Each structure stands twice: as structure tokens, then as C-alpha cells.
C-alpha positions as CSV (number, residue, x, y, z in Angstrom):
1,X,-9.1,-88.3,149.3
2,X,-9.8,-84.6,148.8
3,X,-7.0,-84.3,146.2
4,X,-8.6,-87.1,144.2
5,X,-12.0,-85.5,144.5
6,X,-10.6,-82.2,143.2
7,X,-9.0,-84.1,140.3
8,X,-12.3,-85.8,139.5
9,X,-14.1,-82.4,139.5
10,X,-11.5,-80.8,137.4
11,X,-11.6,-83.5,134.7
12,X,-15.4,-82.9,134.4
13,X,-14.9,-79.2,134.1
14,X,-12.4,-79.8,131.3
15,X,-14.5,-82.3,129.3
16,X,-18.0,-81.0,129.7
17,X,-18.7,-77.5,128.3
18,X,-22.0,-77.5,130.2
19,X,-20.3,-77.6,133.6
20,X,-20.2,-74.1,135.0
21,X,-18.6,-74.5,138.4
22,X,-17.0,-77.0,140.8
23,X,-20.0,-76.6,143.1
24,X,-22.4,-77.5,140.4
25,X,-20.3,-80.6,139.5
26,X,-20.0,-81.7,143.1
27,X,-23.7,-81.4,143.8
28,X,-25.5,-82.2,140.5
29,X,-23.4,-84.6,138.5
30,X,-24.4,-88.3,139.1
31,X,-21.3,-89.5,137.3
32,X,-19.2,-88.0,140.0
33,X,-21.4,-89.4,142.7
34,X,-21.2,-92.9,141.2
35,X,-17.4,-92.7,141.2
36,X,-17.2,-91.4,144.7
37,X,-19.5,-94.0,146.1
38,X,-17.8,-96.8,144.2
39,X,-14.5,-96.3,146.1
40,X,-15.8,-97.3,149.6
41,X,-17.9,-100.1,147.9
42,X,-14.7,-101.4,146.2
43,X,-12.7,-101.2,149.5
44,X,-15.4,-103.2,151.3
45,X,-15.6,-105.8,148.5
46,X,-11.9,-106.5,148.8
47,X,-11.7,-106.5,152.6
48,X,-14.2,-109.2,153.3
49,X,-17.3,-106.9,153.6
50,X,-18.9,-108.0,150.4
51,X,-22.5,-107.5,151.4
52,X,-21.9,-104.0,152.6
53,X,-19.9,-103.2,149.4
54,X,-22.8,-104.5,147.3
55,X,-25.2,-102.5,149.4
56,X,-23.3,-99.3,148.7
57,X,-23.2,-100.1,145.0
58,X,-27.0,-100.8,145.1
59,X,-27.6,-97.4,146.8
60,X,-25.4,-95.7,144.2
61,X,-27.3,-97.3,141.4
62,X,-30.6,-96.1,143.0
63,X,-29.6,-92.4,143.2
64,X,-27.5,-92.2,140.1
65,X,-28.8,-94.7,137.6
66,X,-25.3,-96.0,137.1
67,X,-24.6,-99.6,138.1
68,X,-21.0,-100.3,138.9
69,X,-20.1,-103.7,140.5
70,X,-18.1,-103.1,143.7
71,X,-15.4,-105.5,142.3
72,X,-14.7,-103.4,139.2
73,X,-11.6,-101.3,139.1
74,X,-11.8,-97.6,138.2
75,X,-8.8,-95.4,137.7
76,X,-8.4,-91.6,138.3
77,X,-10.2,-88.8,136.3
78,X,-12.9,-91.2,135.0
79,X,-15.9,-89.3,133.8
80,X,-19.4,-90.9,133.4
81,X,-21.1,-88.2,131.3
82,X,-24.9,-88.3,131.8
83,X,-24.4,-92.1,132.1
84,X,-27.9,-93.2,132.9
85,X,-28.2,-96.9,132.3
86,X,-24.4,-97.6,132.4
87,X,-23.5,-101.1,133.6
88,X,-20.0,-102.0,134.6
89,X,-19.3,-105.7,135.4
90,X,-17.4,-107.3,138.3
91,X,-14.0,-107.9,136.5
92,X,-14.1,-104.8,134.4
93,X,-11.2,-102.3,134.6
94,X,-11.4,-98.7,133.6
95,X,-8.1,-96.8,133.1
96,X,-7.3,-93.3,134.0
97,X,-8.9,-90.5,132.0
98,X,-11.7,-92.6,130.4
99,X,-15.0,-91.0,129.4
100,X,-18.1,-93.2,129.3
101,X,-21.5,-91.9,128.0
102,X,-25.1,-93.1,128.8
103,X,-26.3,-96.6,128.0
104,X,-22.9,-98.2,127.9
105,X,-22.4,-101.8,129.0
106,X,-19.0,-103.2,130.0
107,X,-20.3,-106.8,130.1
108,X,-19.2,-110.4,130.0
109,X,-19.7,-113.4,127.7
110,X,-18.7,-116.1,130.2
111,X,-20.6,-117.7,133.1
112,X,-17.4,-119.1,134.8
113,X,-16.8,-117.6,138.2
114,X,-13.3,-116.4,139.0
115,X,-12.3,-115.7,135.4
116,X,-11.8,-112.4,133.6
117,X,-15.2,-111.9,132.1
118,X,-15.4,-108.2,131.5
119,X,-13.2,-105.8,129.4
120,X,-10.3,-103.7,130.4
121,X,-10.2,-100.1,129.1
122,X,-6.8,-98.5,128.8
123,X,-6.1,-94.8,129.5
124,X,-8.1,-92.0,127.9
125,X,-10.6,-94.4,126.2
126,X,-13.9,-92.8,125.0
127,X,-17.0,-95.1,125.0
128,X,-19.9,-93.4,123.2
129,X,-23.6,-93.7,124.1
130,X,-25.2,-97.1,123.9
131,X,-22.0,-99.0,123.1
132,X,-21.6,-102.6,124.4
133,X,-18.1,-103.9,125.1
134,X,-18.5,-107.6,125.8
135,X,-15.7,-109.9,126.9
136,X,-12.5,-110.2,128.8
137,X,-10.2,-108.4,126.3
138,X,-8.4,-105.1,126.3
139,X,-9.3,-101.8,124.7
140,X,-6.1,-99.9,124.0
141,X,-5.1,-96.5,125.3
142,X,-6.7,-93.6,123.4
143,X,-9.2,-95.8,121.6
144,X,-12.8,-94.7,120.8
145,X,-15.9,-96.8,120.7
146,X,-18.6,-95.5,118.5
147,X,-22.2,-95.0,119.6
148,X,-24.2,-98.2,119.7
149,X,-21.2,-100.3,118.7
150,X,-21.0,-103.9,119.9
151,X,-17.4,-104.7,120.5
152,X,-16.5,-108.4,121.0
153,X,-12.7,-108.3,120.2
154,X,-9.7,-106.3,121.3
155,X,-9.3,-102.7,120.1
156,X,-5.7,-101.5,119.4
157,X,-4.5,-98.3,121.0
158,X,-5.7,-95.2,119.2
159,X,-8.1,-97.0,117.0
160,X,-11.9,-96.5,116.5
161,X,-14.5,-99.3,116.7
162,X,-17.9,-98.9,115.1
163,X,-20.8,-101.0,114.0
164,X,-22.4,-104.3,114.9
165,X,-20.3,-106.3,115.3
166,X,-17.7,-103.5,115.6
167,X,-15.2,-103.0,112.8
168,X,-11.7,-101.7,113.8
169,X,-10.5,-98.5,112.1
170,X,-6.8,-97.6,112.5
171,X,-6.1,-94.5,114.5
172,X,-5.6,-91.1,113.0
173,X,-2.6,-88.9,114.0
174,X,-4.7,-87.1,116.6
175,X,-5.8,-90.4,118.1
176,X,-2.3,-91.7,118.2
177,X,-1.3,-88.5,120.1
178,X,-4.0,-89.3,122.6
179,X,-2.8,-92.8,122.9
180,X,0.7,-91.5,123.6
181,X,-0.5,-89.6,126.6
182,X,-0.9,-86.2,125.1
183,X,-3.7,-84.1,126.6
184,X,-6.1,-84.6,123.7
185,X,-9.9,-85.2,124.2
186,X,-11.8,-86.7,121.3
187,X,-15.4,-86.7,122.3
188,X,-17.0,-88.8,119.6
189,X,-16.7,-92.4,118.6
190,X,-16.8,-91.9,114.9
191,X,-16.8,-89.0,112.4
192,X,-17.6,-88.8,108.7
193,X,-13.9,-89.0,107.9
194,X,-13.5,-92.4,109.5
195,X,-16.8,-94.2,109.1
196,X,-16.0,-97.3,107.1
197,X,-19.4,-97.5,105.4
198,X,-19.2,-93.9,104.3
199,X,-15.7,-94.4,103.1
200,X,-16.7,-97.5,101.1
201,X,-19.7,-95.8,99.5
202,X,-17.7,-92.7,98.6
203,X,-15.1,-95.0,97.0
204,X,-17.8,-96.8,94.9
205,X,-19.4,-93.5,93.9
206,X,-16.0,-92.0,92.8
207,X,-15.2,-95.2,90.8
208,X,-18.6,-95.3,89.1
209,X,-18.3,-91.6,88.2
210,X,-14.8,-92.2,86.8
211,X,-16.0,-95.1,84.7
212,X,-18.9,-93.2,83.2
213,X,-16.5,-90.4,82.3
214,X,-14.2,-92.8,80.6
215,X,-17.0,-94.4,78.7
216,X,-18.3,-91.0,77.5
217,X,-14.8,-90.2,76.3
218,X,-14.6,-93.4,74.3
219,X,-17.9,-92.9,72.6
220,X,-16.9,-89.3,71.7
221,X,-13.6,-90.6,70.3
222,X,-15.3,-93.2,68.2
223,X,-17.8,-90.7,66.9
224,X,-14.9,-88.3,65.9
225,X,-12.9,-91.1,64.2
226,X,-16.0,-92.2,62.3
227,X,-16.7,-88.7,61.1
228,X,-13.1,-88.3,60.0
229,X,-13.1,-91.4,57.9
230,X,-16.3,-90.5,56.2
231,X,-18.2,-93.4,57.8
232,X,-21.9,-93.2,58.6
233,X,-22.7,-91.7,62.0
234,X,-24.9,-94.7,62.8
235,X,-21.9,-96.8,63.6
236,X,-22.2,-95.2,67.1
237,X,-25.3,-96.8,68.8
238,X,-28.2,-94.4,69.4
239,X,-28.2,-95.2,73.1
240,X,-24.5,-94.5,73.6
241,X,-23.9,-92.2,76.5
242,X,-21.8,-89.4,75.0
243,X,-22.6,-87.1,77.9
244,X,-22.0,-87.8,81.6
245,X,-25.2,-87.9,83.8
246,X,-23.9,-89.7,86.9
247,X,-24.8,-87.4,89.9
248,X,-21.7,-88.2,92.0
249,X,-21.9,-85.0,94.0
250,X,-25.5,-85.6,95.0
251,X,-24.8,-89.2,96.0
252,X,-21.7,-88.2,98.0
253,X,-23.8,-85.7,100.0
254,X,-26.3,-88.4,100.8
255,X,-23.7,-90.7,102.4
256,X,-21.8,-87.7,104.0
257,X,-18.8,-85.8,102.8
């Protein structure tokens, strides 16, 4: 028991730069308290003492603001960071090394008792603030769930899920290392380099800028050919864009580099 508690404290010290000492984590971190109280609640739930297990879970919710059903399964080195308002359903499973931020819901979409209604998180999954993971599917090892995402389908190992409903972005090499069990902690669910909307907007901006450049070159070529053949300059329309004016760099900064 004490070895597991030391492991829980150590994982918080590794992942939270604000944590200054083991004593501070032990006494002041509600995420640790929620995990520690969940263990006896889970034991009672699966040994015929369901009311008592539910009472412990209710007490833990009252003092931590984190609601974990006593039937849920939680692995080792799980860190609920801040975690006020987190809800973990009865059939949810959280793998070793996961990090869950405030406002997260691991919920269900089915009303049938005895079925797998809540998600299973693999190892080293990061679920960012406000995300909702709804359904009895699996989120693969090393995956990341972006802030406020609503995930309603499986997420492959090492991938990132962002948006409403969540879109799946294939994992980067760093994420694939995390999925393979390497000691890599990726704290955020999405960055500017893998946000699909930003990528799409930058692609459109680059394409529009390239087209304007090509059009300007065409008008300049037509004007040069016309002058070389002694034709009147008015064969080039007065409103022809001979110079580029598309502010690609400014628009790229607006959507994020």
C-alpha cells in the first residue's frame, strides 16, 4: 500500500512543476486523495459492500470535487490534475500513467445495466480540461484528448482527438514513442502543429497566395509579349493584377503558425 502511495506521489512530482515536495502533494492534492479513497471504495463495491463503497465515493466527492464511481477501475500512477468537476462512470477503466485534467467526463451513452457503457483509457493517455469521452470504446495507449473535445468513437494509440465531435489526428513520432511505453509526457491535447482547422486554413492561404502569384506572372508575361510585338498596351485589362497584394503572412499569423 505504501509503495503504491509513494508511486502516486512521485508521478505527481514528475508531471506537475508546481509540486514542491512529497509532503505538499500528500496533504494538499485532491487528485491524490481521490485516488487513495477510490481504492477502498472499489474493494467494497466488488466484495458485496456496495452501499459502503458508494458512501466512501460520495465522501471523496465531497472533499475533492472529483466523482469516481466505486465500480470504475483505475491503474497505477494516475494523476487527476486540479480535476474539479471530473466524473468517472461505473464501467470506465483508466490505464497506468494517465493524466486527467479538470472538468473531464468519462461517461456513457447507454442506459442498459450490466453493459460496458463507459470508455477504457489505455496507458499514458492525457485527457485535457473539459473533454467528454462518451461511450464504451477504447482510447489507445499514449493518445491525447484535446480541451473541450467530445469523443464518441475509438481513438488509436498515439493519436490526438480534438473538436466537437472529435476529429482524429494521427500520432506524431513523439506520441508514438509515448504509446510504445517510453517515458514521455505530453501535457497538452493539441498544438498549433496538429490542429486540423489551423492546418486546413494554412493550406488554403498558401494555395490562394500561390495562385495570385501565378496570375500576376501571367499578366506580366502577356504585357511583355504585347510590348514586344508592338501591340497596344490596352490589350491587358486595366484591372489586371500585375502585382501581388495577397497578405498571406498576416492571415497565417491570425490562424496560428
